[in-house]
Structure formats: C-alpha cells, structure tokens
TIDO-514726 format. One line per field, with one value per residue: residue number from 1; residue in one letter; y, x, z of N, C-alpha, C in turn. Coordinates in nm, 3 decimals, padded with zeros to 5 digits. Layout:
N
i: (NUM; ...) $
aa: (a; ...) $
nnorth: (Y; ...) $
neast: (X; ...) $
nup: (Z; ...) $
canorth: (Y; ...) $
caeast: (X; ...) $
caup: (Z; ...) $
cnorth: (Y; ...) $
ceast: (X; ...) $
cup: (Z; ...) $
This chain:
228
i: (1; 2; 3; 4; 5; 6; 7; 8; 9; 10; 11; 12; 13; 14; 15; 16; 17; 18; 19; 20; 21; 22; 23; 24; 25; 26; 27; 28; 29; 30; 31; 32; 33; 34; 35; 36; 37; 38; 39; 40; 41; 42; 43; 44; 45; 46; 47; 48; 49; 50; 51; 52; 53; 54; 55; 56; 57; 58; 59; 60; 61; 62; 63; 64; 65; 66; 67; 68; 69; 70; 71; 72; 73; 74; 75; 76; 77; 78; 79; 80; 81; 82; 83; 84; 85; 86; 87; 88; 89; 90; 91; 92; 93; 94; 95; 96; 97; 98; 99; 100; 101; 102; 103; 104; 105; 106; 107; 108; 109; 110; 111; 112; 113; 114; 115; 116; 117; 118; 119; 120; 121; 122; 123; 124; 125; 126; 127; 128; 129; 130; 131; 132; 133; 134; 135; 136; 137; 138; 139; 140; 141; 142; 143; 144; 145; 146; 147; 148; 149; 150; 151; 152; 153; 154; 155; 156; 157; 158; 159; 160; 161; 162; 163; 164; 165; 166; 167; 168; 169; 170; 171; 172; 173; 174; 175; 176; 177; 178; 179; 180; 181; 182; 183; 184; 185; 186; 187; 188; 189; 190; 191; 192; 193; 194; 195; 196; 197; 198; 199; 200; 201; 202; 203; 204; 205; 206; 207; 208; 209; 210; 211; 212; 213; 214; 215; 216; 217; 218; 219; 220; 221; 222; 223; 224; 225; 226; 227; 228) $
aa: (m; e; l; l; q; q; h; c; y; s; r; s; d; l; l; h; i; l; l; i; l; p; s; i; l; l; l; t; s; v; v; a; n; d; p; e; s; l; q; d; v; c; v; a; d; l; n; s; t; v; k; v; n; g; h; v; c; k; a; a; d; m; t; t; a; d; d; f; s; s; a; f; l; s; t; p; g; n; i; t; s; k; l; g; s; l; v; t; l; a; n; v; a; r; f; p; g; l; n; t; f; g; i; s; m; a; r; i; d; y; a; e; g; g; l; n; p; p; h; v; h; p; r; g; t; e; l; l; y; l; e; k; g; s; l; y; v; g; f; v; a; t; d; n; k; l; y; a; k; r; i; k; q; g; e; l; f; v; f; p; k; g; l; v; h; f; q; l; n; v; g; e; g; p; a; v; g; f; a; a; l; t; s; q; n; p; g; t; s; q; v; a; k; a; l; f; a; s; m; p; a; i; e; t; a; v; l; s; k; a; f; q; i; g; d; g; d; v; k; h; l; m; d; v; i; a; k; s) $
nnorth: (18.153; 18.227; 18.356; 18.582; 18.703; 18.769; 18.968; 19.294; 19.346; 19.544; 19.640; 19.632; 19.466; 19.219; 19.177; 19.149; 18.910; 18.733; 18.746; 18.635; 18.380; 18.176; 18.142; 18.036; 17.790; 17.677; 17.653; 17.466; 17.244; 17.204; 17.131; 16.876; 16.530; 16.323; 16.343; 16.451; 16.225; 16.189; 16.039; 15.791; 15.533; 15.380; 15.136; 15.016; 14.942; 14.727; 14.607; 14.772; 14.953; 15.219; 15.513; 15.713; 15.967; 15.781; 15.526; 15.401; 15.351; 15.047; 14.882; 14.971; 14.777; 14.554; 14.569; 14.462; 14.381; 14.243; 14.373; 14.568; 14.456; 14.288; 14.045; 14.085; 14.176; 14.004; 13.787; 13.693; 13.828; 13.668; 13.690; 13.748; 13.912; 14.061; 14.273; 14.219; 14.272; 14.307; 14.464; 14.469; 14.593; 14.729; 14.873; 15.062; 14.905; 14.648; 14.628; 14.705; 14.835; 15.060; 15.270; 15.611; 15.696; 15.794; 15.666; 15.409; 15.105; 14.936; 14.644; 14.576; 14.353; 14.259; 14.099; 13.990; 14.251; 14.354; 14.585; 14.844; 15.013; 15.352; 15.555; 15.712; 15.834; 15.966; 16.059; 16.044; 16.082; 15.891; 15.695; 15.511; 15.223; 15.033; 14.705; 14.491; 14.435; 14.634; 14.936; 15.144; 15.446; 15.705; 16.029; 16.256; 16.599; 16.873; 17.061; 16.913; 16.812; 16.553; 16.359; 16.132; 15.830; 15.566; 15.339; 15.150; 14.853; 14.916; 15.188; 15.494; 15.650; 15.919; 15.981; 16.239; 16.330; 16.268; 16.290; 16.154; 15.848; 15.582; 15.250; 15.049; 14.734; 14.699; 14.539; 14.226; 13.938; 13.903; 14.182; 14.362; 14.590; 14.821; 15.036; 15.332; 15.522; 15.834; 15.820; 15.655; 15.539; 15.567; 15.540; 15.437; 15.502; 15.375; 15.508; 15.423; 15.232; 15.389; 15.554; 15.389; 15.165; 15.221; 15.204; 15.295; 15.285; 15.549; 15.778; 15.694; 15.897; 16.098; 15.992; 15.934; 16.186; 16.309; 16.160; 16.163; 15.950; 15.681; 15.558; 15.280; 15.216; 15.308; 15.134; 14.897; 14.940; 14.961; 14.701; 14.553; 14.670; 14.633; 14.367; 14.346) $
neast: (11.542; 11.650; 11.433; 11.411; 11.649; 11.617; 11.429; 11.366; 11.279; 11.091; 11.125; 10.871; 10.734; 10.862; 10.800; 10.524; 10.507; 10.617; 10.423; 10.192; 10.271; 10.246; 09.965; 09.926; 10.058; 09.900; 09.655; 09.726; 09.765; 09.505; 09.366; 09.458; 09.364; 09.402; 09.574; 09.919; 10.195; 10.408; 10.628; 10.852; 10.732; 10.429; 10.285; 09.961; 09.833; 09.605; 09.497; 09.501; 09.351; 09.338; 09.191; 09.214; 09.234; 09.249; 09.492; 09.691; 10.050; 10.214; 10.466; 10.800; 11.005; 10.864; 10.779; 10.783; 10.893; 10.681; 10.459; 10.412; 10.326; 10.082; 09.849; 09.591; 09.413; 09.438; 09.278; 08.988; 08.665; 08.388; 08.093; 07.785; 07.574; 07.255; 07.290; 07.503; 07.779; 08.097; 08.285; 08.612; 08.791; 09.101; 09.183; 09.306; 09.223; 09.234; 09.479; 09.723; 09.968; 09.921; 09.867; 09.866; 09.949; 09.763; 09.632; 09.449; 09.320; 09.106; 08.943; 08.714; 08.477; 08.266; 07.972; 07.826; 07.633; 07.635; 07.613; 07.776; 07.636; 07.491; 07.686; 07.884; 08.211; 08.306; 08.553; 08.749; 08.888; 08.835; 09.016; 08.960; 09.072; 09.015; 09.054; 08.953; 08.691; 08.391; 08.254; 07.979; 08.011; 07.992; 07.945; 07.764; 07.757; 07.748; 07.579; 07.392; 07.460; 07.529; 07.813; 07.911; 08.012; 08.102; 08.358; 08.645; 08.852; 09.165; 09.133; 09.091; 08.899; 08.790; 08.646; 08.524; 08.584; 08.329; 08.111; 07.818; 07.844; 07.880; 07.903; 07.840; 07.830; 07.851; 07.939; 08.010; 08.013; 08.208; 08.355; 08.644; 08.778; 09.019; 09.067; 09.215; 09.234; 09.220; 09.264; 09.332; 09.120; 08.859; 08.582; 08.245; 07.926; 07.631; 07.381; 07.108; 07.086; 07.155; 06.935; 06.705; 06.756; 06.857; 06.963; 06.838; 06.533; 06.458; 06.191; 05.890; 05.732; 05.914; 06.065; 05.862; 05.759; 05.991; 06.052; 05.818; 05.632; 05.409; 05.334; 05.326; 05.494; 05.736; 05.780; 05.799; 06.035; 06.215; 06.214; 06.305; 06.558; 06.699; 06.755; 06.925) $
nup: (-06.133; -06.380; -06.492; -06.334; -06.394; -06.660; -06.662; -06.541; -06.232; -06.008; -05.661; -05.541; -05.718; -05.678; -05.411; -05.430; -05.576; -05.389; -05.195; -05.314; -05.375; -05.165; -05.172; -05.425; -05.399; -05.199; -05.334; -05.530; -05.368; -05.269; -05.498; -05.554; -05.549; -05.351; -05.033; -05.034; -05.014; -04.731; -04.698; -04.842; -04.880; -04.763; -04.669; -04.627; -04.309; -04.262; -04.045; -03.834; -03.565; -03.553; -03.668; -03.945; -04.206; -04.441; -04.430; -04.162; -04.149; -04.224; -04.031; -04.109; -04.109; -04.161; -04.415; -04.751; -05.090; -05.197; -05.105; -05.289; -05.517; -05.717; -05.830; -05.865; -06.061; -06.271; -06.324; -06.500; -06.431; -06.265; -06.396; -06.258; -06.214; -06.304; -06.467; -06.624; -06.596; -06.429; -06.187; -06.083; -05.833; -05.761; -05.501; -05.215; -05.003; -05.098; -05.209; -05.037; -05.077; -05.226; -05.062; -04.979; -05.232; -05.408; -05.622; -05.798; -05.946; -06.179; -06.304; -06.556; -06.649; -06.912; -07.009; -07.320; -07.438; -07.184; -06.907; -06.735; -06.499; -06.474; -06.265; -06.004; -05.914; -05.631; -05.543; -05.738; -06.069; -06.365; -06.596; -06.868; -07.033; -07.312; -07.352; -07.491; -07.724; -07.784; -07.678; -07.573; -07.432; -07.180; -07.015; -06.801; -06.780; -06.538; -06.643; -06.759; -07.005; -07.232; -07.292; -07.507; -07.678; -07.910; -07.835; -07.932; -07.922; -07.773; -07.739; -07.545; -07.280; -07.082; -06.763; -06.580; -06.237; -06.000; -06.176; -06.332; -06.501; -06.750; -06.904; -07.185; -07.331; -07.666; -07.861; -08.032; -07.840; -07.530; -07.343; -07.225; -06.997; -06.857; -06.587; -06.470; -06.172; -06.000; -05.720; -05.413; -05.301; -05.458; -05.437; -05.512; -05.633; -05.731; -05.928; -05.953; -05.744; -05.524; -05.504; -05.512; -05.360; -05.112; -04.766; -04.462; -04.663; -04.897; -04.852; -05.016; -05.125; -05.192; -05.407; -05.584; -05.649; -05.750; -05.979; -06.109; -06.104; -06.005; -05.668; -05.669; -05.883; -05.785; -05.569; -05.710; -05.857; -05.646; -05.550; -05.774; -05.834; -05.600; -05.618; -05.829) $
canorth: (18.254; 18.275; 18.449; 18.706; 18.765; 18.817; 19.082; 19.388; 19.359; 19.642; 19.582; 19.608; 19.349; 19.099; 19.161; 19.099; 18.769; 18.657; 18.744; 18.548; 18.244; 18.080; 18.116; 17.945; 17.659; 17.626; 17.613; 17.342; 17.138; 17.180; 17.067; 16.735; 16.444; 16.263; 16.415; 16.409; 16.139; 16.253; 15.944; 15.716; 15.430; 15.369; 15.024; 15.027; 14.841; 14.709; 14.550; 14.875; 15.007; 15.364; 15.568; 15.839; 15.990; 15.688; 15.415; 15.417; 15.276; 14.923; 14.902; 14.966; 14.652; 14.448; 14.599; 14.391; 14.406; 14.181; 14.470; 14.657; 14.372; 14.222; 13.981; 14.094; 14.202; 13.914; 13.683; 13.742; 13.825; 13.577; 13.779; 13.684; 14.012; 14.073; 14.381; 14.163; 14.327; 14.290; 14.551; 14.421; 14.715; 14.719; 14.996; 15.042; 14.799; 14.519; 14.637; 14.801; 14.909; 15.184; 15.371; 15.747; 15.727; 15.863; 15.593; 15.274; 15.052; 14.843; 14.563; 14.564; 14.248; 14.278; 13.997; 14.050; 14.334; 14.390; 14.727; 14.900; 15.112; 15.488; 15.564; 15.821; 15.816; 16.097; 16.104; 16.019; 16.078; 15.757; 15.683; 15.374; 15.166; 14.916; 14.603; 14.397; 14.458; 14.765; 14.989; 15.276; 15.504; 15.846; 16.091; 16.371; 16.713; 16.937; 17.136; 16.808; 16.775; 16.419; 16.335; 15.987; 15.779; 15.427; 15.320; 15.014; 14.798; 14.999; 15.330; 15.547; 15.747; 15.969; 16.019; 16.333; 16.298; 16.311; 16.298; 16.029; 15.789; 15.445; 15.178; 14.943; 14.650; 14.701; 14.452; 14.084; 13.868; 13.978; 14.293; 14.381; 14.721; 14.849; 15.178; 15.395; 15.623; 15.926; 15.814; 15.520; 15.490; 15.661; 15.524; 15.417; 15.509; 15.351; 15.601; 15.353; 15.172; 15.496; 15.611; 15.292; 15.052; 15.272; 15.145; 15.261; 15.332; 15.685; 15.782; 15.676; 16.026; 16.172; 15.935; 15.945; 16.322; 16.339; 16.093; 16.178; 15.816; 15.644; 15.485; 15.141; 15.208; 15.326; 15.009; 14.796; 14.967; 14.926; 14.554; 14.505; 14.721; 14.570; 14.232; 14.350) $
caeast: (11.646; 11.661; 11.323; 11.442; 11.761; 11.573; 11.340; 11.404; 11.164; 11.103; 11.111; 10.729; 10.695; 10.912; 10.722; 10.393; 10.525; 10.637; 10.298; 10.091; 10.323; 10.180; 09.828; 09.935; 10.093; 09.782; 09.557; 09.774; 09.741; 09.361; 09.318; 09.496; 09.256; 09.442; 09.686; 10.051; 10.268; 10.518; 10.738; 10.868; 10.629; 10.344; 10.194; 09.850; 09.811; 09.460; 09.454; 09.508; 09.223; 09.348; 09.114; 09.264; 09.183; 09.334; 09.535; 09.822; 10.155; 10.272; 10.603; 10.896; 11.081; 10.773; 10.743; 10.865; 10.858; 10.551; 10.354; 10.394; 10.294; 09.952; 09.792; 09.448; 09.332; 09.478; 09.177; 08.857; 08.559; 08.275; 07.976; 07.662; 07.467; 07.162; 07.337; 07.599; 07.913; 08.159; 08.400; 08.708; 08.864; 09.224; 09.202; 09.398; 09.173; 09.270; 09.619; 09.770; 10.083; 09.876; 09.841; 09.923; 09.995; 09.658; 09.594; 09.396; 09.292; 08.993; 08.916; 08.571; 08.440; 08.130; 07.913; 07.768; 07.519; 07.647; 07.613; 07.823; 07.527; 07.526; 07.742; 07.980; 08.324; 08.312; 08.687; 08.850; 08.866; 08.861; 09.063; 08.929; 09.139; 08.940; 09.147; 08.886; 08.549; 08.341; 08.164; 07.918; 08.046; 07.962; 07.920; 07.675; 07.813; 07.654; 07.479; 07.305; 07.504; 07.584; 07.930; 07.909; 08.053; 08.147; 08.502; 08.682; 08.973; 09.285; 09.102; 09.076; 08.793; 08.804; 08.524; 08.563; 08.548; 08.200; 08.005; 07.752; 07.896; 07.834; 07.960; 07.753; 07.895; 07.772; 08.005; 07.976; 08.093; 08.244; 08.450; 08.725; 08.841; 09.098; 09.049; 09.301; 09.157; 09.310; 09.248; 09.354; 08.988; 08.772; 08.441; 08.151; 07.785; 07.542; 07.270; 06.982; 07.089; 07.156; 06.801; 06.596; 06.794; 06.931; 06.926; 06.698; 06.481; 06.407; 06.045; 05.830; 05.682; 06.027; 06.099; 05.744; 05.751; 06.112; 06.050; 05.684; 05.574; 05.323; 05.393; 05.343; 05.613; 05.851; 05.799; 05.844; 06.175; 06.290; 06.226; 06.387; 06.696; 06.764; 06.796; 07.012) $
caup: (-06.137; -06.517; -06.516; -06.265; -06.462; -06.790; -06.646; -06.435; -06.143; -05.900; -05.527; -05.516; -05.797; -05.610; -05.288; -05.471; -05.611; -05.266; -05.120; -05.375; -05.391; -05.074; -05.217; -05.540; -05.346; -05.128; -05.435; -05.590; -05.271; -05.258; -05.620; -05.553; -05.502; -05.225; -04.972; -05.077; -04.922; -04.659; -04.691; -04.966; -04.886; -04.643; -04.694; -04.533; -04.206; -04.263; -03.917; -03.730; -03.517; -03.559; -03.778; -04.001; -04.341; -04.516; -04.345; -04.099; -04.219; -04.173; -03.984; -04.220; -04.110; -04.203; -04.553; -04.849; -05.230; -05.224; -05.073; -05.402; -05.633; -05.705; -05.949; -05.834; -06.180; -06.379; -06.345; -06.547; -06.330; -06.284; -06.404; -06.214; -06.199; -06.415; -06.552; -06.718; -06.582; -06.297; -06.164; -05.983; -05.799; -05.682; -05.425; -05.104; -04.916; -05.156; -05.249; -04.936; -05.124; -05.289; -04.960; -04.990; -05.367; -05.481; -05.743; -05.790; -06.079; -06.181; -06.423; -06.579; -06.743; -06.963; -07.094; -07.440; -07.398; -07.043; -06.872; -06.609; -06.494; -06.433; -06.131; -05.985; -05.823; -05.566; -05.506; -05.839; -06.213; -06.419; -06.733; -06.911; -07.150; -07.357; -07.401; -07.582; -07.749; -07.827; -07.576; -07.580; -07.302; -07.172; -06.886; -06.806; -06.708; -06.446; -06.719; -06.815; -07.139; -07.244; -07.376; -07.524; -07.808; -07.911; -07.841; -07.969; -07.861; -07.780; -07.720; -07.410; -07.254; -06.946; -06.693; -06.475; -06.098; -05.947; -06.276; -06.365; -06.625; -06.775; -07.019; -07.235; -07.432; -07.789; -07.958; -08.030; -07.741; -07.410; -07.352; -07.105; -06.986; -06.737; -06.553; -06.370; -06.099; -05.932; -05.575; -05.362; -05.262; -05.529; -05.402; -05.622; -05.596; -05.843; -05.919; -05.928; -05.611; -05.424; -05.492; -05.494; -05.276; -04.997; -04.637; -04.489; -04.791; -04.910; -04.851; -05.148; -05.174; -05.250; -05.537; -05.669; -05.701; -05.826; -06.109; -06.166; -06.120; -05.893; -05.556; -05.708; -05.968; -05.697; -05.495; -05.806; -05.885; -05.525; -05.545; -05.886; -05.825; -05.484; -05.657; -05.948) $
cnorth: (18.311; 18.380; 18.585; 18.780; 18.828; 18.943; 19.169; 19.412; 19.466; 19.571; 19.548; 19.486; 19.220; 19.072; 19.103; 18.950; 18.683; 18.645; 18.646; 18.404; 18.145; 18.045; 18.019; 17.803; 17.596; 17.577; 17.482; 17.224; 17.102; 17.103; 16.917; 16.651; 16.384; 16.343; 16.362; 16.323; 16.215; 16.159; 15.867; 15.613; 15.427; 15.261; 15.024; 14.911; 14.824; 14.651; 14.654; 14.923; 15.159; 15.415; 15.704; 15.856; 15.912; 15.572; 15.447; 15.325; 15.148; 14.952; 14.882; 14.833; 14.532; 14.463; 14.529; 14.428; 14.349; 14.276; 14.560; 14.582; 14.303; 14.162; 13.988; 14.109; 14.107; 13.811; 13.743; 13.729; 13.728; 13.659; 13.704; 13.782; 14.016; 14.183; 14.334; 14.225; 14.299; 14.380; 14.492; 14.537; 14.684; 14.854; 14.965; 14.930; 14.661; 14.513; 14.742; 14.885; 15.040; 15.299; 15.495; 15.784; 15.791; 15.798; 15.460; 15.230; 14.952; 14.765; 14.553; 14.459; 14.266; 14.154; 14.066; 14.125; 14.384; 14.539; 14.750; 15.022; 15.250; 15.495; 15.682; 15.773; 15.951; 16.149; 16.081; 16.030; 15.941; 15.766; 15.537; 15.338; 15.039; 14.816; 14.512; 14.437; 14.598; 14.812; 15.121; 15.335; 15.651; 15.896; 16.214; 16.482; 16.779; 17.027; 17.042; 16.771; 16.637; 16.419; 16.183; 15.949; 15.630; 15.425; 15.175; 14.976; 14.890; 15.147; 15.365; 15.638; 15.789; 16.014; 16.110; 16.293; 16.352; 16.319; 16.159; 15.976; 15.642; 15.384; 15.064; 14.866; 14.642; 14.614; 14.309; 14.013; 13.956; 14.090; 14.303; 14.519; 14.732; 14.999; 15.220; 15.507; 15.705; 15.934; 15.671; 15.456; 15.580; 15.655; 15.509; 15.423; 15.490; 15.436; 15.531; 15.296; 15.278; 15.549; 15.508; 15.171; 15.098; 15.203; 15.250; 15.325; 15.479; 15.681; 15.776; 15.809; 16.108; 16.123; 15.947; 16.084; 16.356; 16.282; 16.097; 16.041; 15.783; 15.567; 15.339; 15.121; 15.221; 15.196; 14.897; 14.814; 14.933; 14.778; 14.502; 14.545; 14.660; 14.431; 14.230; 14.337) $
ceast: (11.661; 11.554; 11.353; 11.556; 11.719; 11.486; 11.389; 11.282; 11.193; 11.088; 10.965; 10.679; 10.738; 10.834; 10.585; 10.401; 10.537; 10.508; 10.196; 10.139; 10.261; 10.038; 09.827; 09.965; 09.976; 09.678; 09.596; 09.747; 09.594; 09.310; 09.349; 09.384; 09.286; 09.558; 09.820; 10.117; 10.384; 10.636; 10.744; 10.757; 10.553; 10.241; 10.086; 09.847; 09.660; 09.407; 09.455; 09.369; 09.225; 09.277; 09.171; 09.202; 09.269; 09.368; 09.670; 09.922; 10.191; 10.417; 10.701; 10.971; 10.995; 10.733; 10.839; 10.820; 10.721; 10.436; 10.321; 10.365; 10.160; 09.910; 09.640; 09.361; 09.360; 09.371; 09.045; 08.751; 08.448; 08.147; 07.849; 07.545; 07.379; 07.205; 07.443; 07.737; 07.965; 08.281; 08.486; 08.801; 08.986; 09.247; 09.288; 09.353; 09.212; 09.417; 09.684; 09.890; 10.048; 09.863; 09.928; 09.965; 09.887; 09.616; 09.528; 09.361; 09.178; 08.993; 08.765; 08.547; 08.293; 08.087; 07.860; 07.641; 07.526; 07.663; 07.682; 07.735; 07.574; 07.570; 07.837; 08.094; 08.347; 08.452; 08.791; 08.801; 08.907; 08.907; 09.049; 09.006; 09.064; 09.036; 09.083; 08.740; 08.517; 08.238; 08.102; 07.936; 08.007; 07.948; 07.831; 07.734; 07.706; 07.553; 07.385; 07.341; 07.568; 07.704; 07.944; 07.953; 08.084; 08.299; 08.530; 08.813; 09.093; 09.260; 09.081; 08.954; 08.805; 08.669; 08.563; 08.509; 08.410; 08.086; 07.949; 07.806; 07.858; 07.915; 07.866; 07.828; 07.805; 07.837; 07.953; 08.070; 08.130; 08.343; 08.524; 08.788; 08.920; 09.092; 09.148; 09.221; 09.251; 09.283; 09.275; 09.222; 08.882; 08.626; 08.355; 08.009; 07.701; 07.416; 07.140; 06.977; 07.086; 07.016; 06.695; 06.633; 06.878; 06.881; 06.944; 06.650; 06.439; 06.255; 05.990; 05.785; 05.792; 06.054; 05.982; 05.735; 05.871; 06.107; 05.913; 05.623; 05.492; 05.396; 05.419; 05.467; 05.740; 05.881; 05.847; 05.994; 06.262; 06.316; 06.321; 06.533; 06.770; 06.816; 06.896; 07.159) $
cup: (-06.277; -06.546; -06.453; -06.334; -06.594; -06.780; -06.529; -06.347; -06.038; -05.766; -05.497; -05.594; -05.727; -05.482; -05.320; -05.504; -05.485; -05.186; -05.179; -05.389; -05.295; -05.118; -05.334; -05.492; -05.273; -05.227; -05.501; -05.499; -05.264; -05.379; -05.621; -05.494; -05.366; -05.166; -05.023; -04.969; -04.858; -04.640; -04.821; -04.983; -04.755; -04.670; -04.586; -04.436; -04.190; -04.132; -03.804; -03.693; -03.516; -03.683; -03.819; -04.139; -04.440; -04.426; -04.284; -04.169; -04.146; -04.130; -04.099; -04.225; -04.147; -04.350; -04.649; -04.991; -05.265; -05.194; -05.191; -05.532; -05.609; -05.838; -05.943; -05.958; -06.295; -06.415; -06.392; -06.439; -06.367; -06.279; -06.367; -06.206; -06.323; -06.512; -06.651; -06.712; -06.442; -06.290; -06.053; -05.953; -05.712; -05.616; -05.303; -05.011; -04.966; -05.200; -05.159; -04.980; -05.191; -05.190; -04.979; -05.132; -05.455; -05.611; -05.707; -05.931; -06.069; -06.312; -06.435; -06.686; -06.781; -07.042; -07.219; -07.402; -07.255; -07.020; -06.738; -06.587; -06.451; -06.288; -06.125; -05.896; -05.755; -05.541; -05.616; -05.982; -06.264; -06.564; -06.774; -07.037; -07.189; -07.421; -07.506; -07.600; -07.799; -07.724; -07.619; -07.441; -07.300; -07.030; -06.908; -06.720; -06.621; -06.516; -06.794; -06.959; -07.137; -07.339; -07.391; -07.665; -07.795; -07.916; -07.871; -07.902; -07.882; -07.755; -07.573; -07.401; -07.109; -06.891; -06.577; -06.337; -06.062; -06.047; -06.307; -06.498; -06.633; -06.890; -07.056; -07.344; -07.555; -07.898; -07.950; -07.934; -07.623; -07.439; -07.218; -07.108; -06.857; -06.712; -06.447; -06.305; -06.012; -05.782; -05.531; -05.317; -05.324; -05.490; -05.526; -05.568; -05.721; -05.825; -05.882; -05.786; -05.501; -05.399; -05.454; -05.407; -05.156; -04.870; -04.527; -04.619; -04.785; -04.912; -04.994; -05.209; -05.242; -05.392; -05.635; -05.731; -05.789; -05.967; -06.176; -06.201; -05.996; -05.785; -05.592; -05.795; -05.885; -05.624; -05.585; -05.837; -05.765; -05.518; -05.652; -05.868; -05.708; -05.519; -05.772; -05.910) $
C-alpha cells in the first residue's frame, strides 16, 4: 500500500500489475526445490503403501516431539570404503520429521587422504560446513569451468544443485564435515558408479568411445569401481 500511495499509477498501470502478478507467483513456486507444505507438520508415514511425490502424513494424534528430533548424525561413521569417506545422510527416509520441509542434512567423515568422489545431487543445493580438518573442494559448472579451493575448519562451501562436485581430505588426520541440502530427498549419483557400475551395465562401446579408451580398460574400470 505504501508503494501505491507514493506513486500515482494510472488505471492501465494497475491492471498491468494485476495481470503479471500471477506469473510472478507461479515462477516463485517453480523455482522452489520441494513443494511447499500445506500444513504445520506432516511426519512421513514410511509404512504407508500409498505412493505420492514425497510421503503421506502420519496421523496427527500419533505425532510427538520425538518425530522432530534425531541423533542420527552424532556418531562418527565407520569408514570401510576404498575411497576413504563415508556419507551419513539424514533425509526424510531416515528422519521422517523432515517431510514437506524441503531440507535434509548429512555428515561426511573422511579418513586421511579420503575422497568423497565426484557426484551430483539432482534435487538439492548443498552447503558444506567443515567442522574439522582441511579439504580440497570444488564443482564443475555447465560451461566446464572448475570452481575449487582448499577450505579449513570453520569454513563453508556451496555446491549448486545438479552440478558435479567433490571433496578431498588434504589435511593431516581425519576430517569431518556437515552439509545442509535444500531438499528432503536430494538424491546422490556418483559419476563413476553411474557410468561404470550401472545395473544393467552400459554397453562397452558407449564408454569406450566416450572416454577414448579400449574395451579392456572399460571392463577393468567396471570391475574396480563396482568394488569401491
């Protein structure tokens, strides 16, 4: 109202504003990662057989404060992979209280020299906070430009939604990071596994030509990456 009082708008100007306002609201809705919640809370009923874009709500009279609390990320991960890292993801499937809120969180534990390999989150942007250690982190934009740097304890780094990114422990000893993601179920696709360990496997000819390597190299990578 203050804006309208400060300016003298003609009838045609006001009509134009009213006409474009729905488009602006629609655009705002489309940009959001997850649908907006239509109720205060909607704890996911993980036992429901009903399939929707998300999870149906647990009955309100069965919802308690415990549904909105979790110690899931409090315990250090037991790193057993050859890559030397472990991601513990608190998404809606593991923390039902997140349902409809469009957020999730992850703990990443890195052994010395450990790598969280190149991967993408198709449904969420990631904001990483490094609690302990030193990491070399980065992402690759769609114009193939690399944005990478070393970060140390207490620093943040953001990885845009859908772009390939990675973290490598370059400090002495283990490292620990915590990541906030803009989706209750951001999804993760490791680049190497998606290409060389898919089920069923991608035809060797595709990978051989794409990476300009021989069939034997493709089969070797399939074997190694499937075990990583």
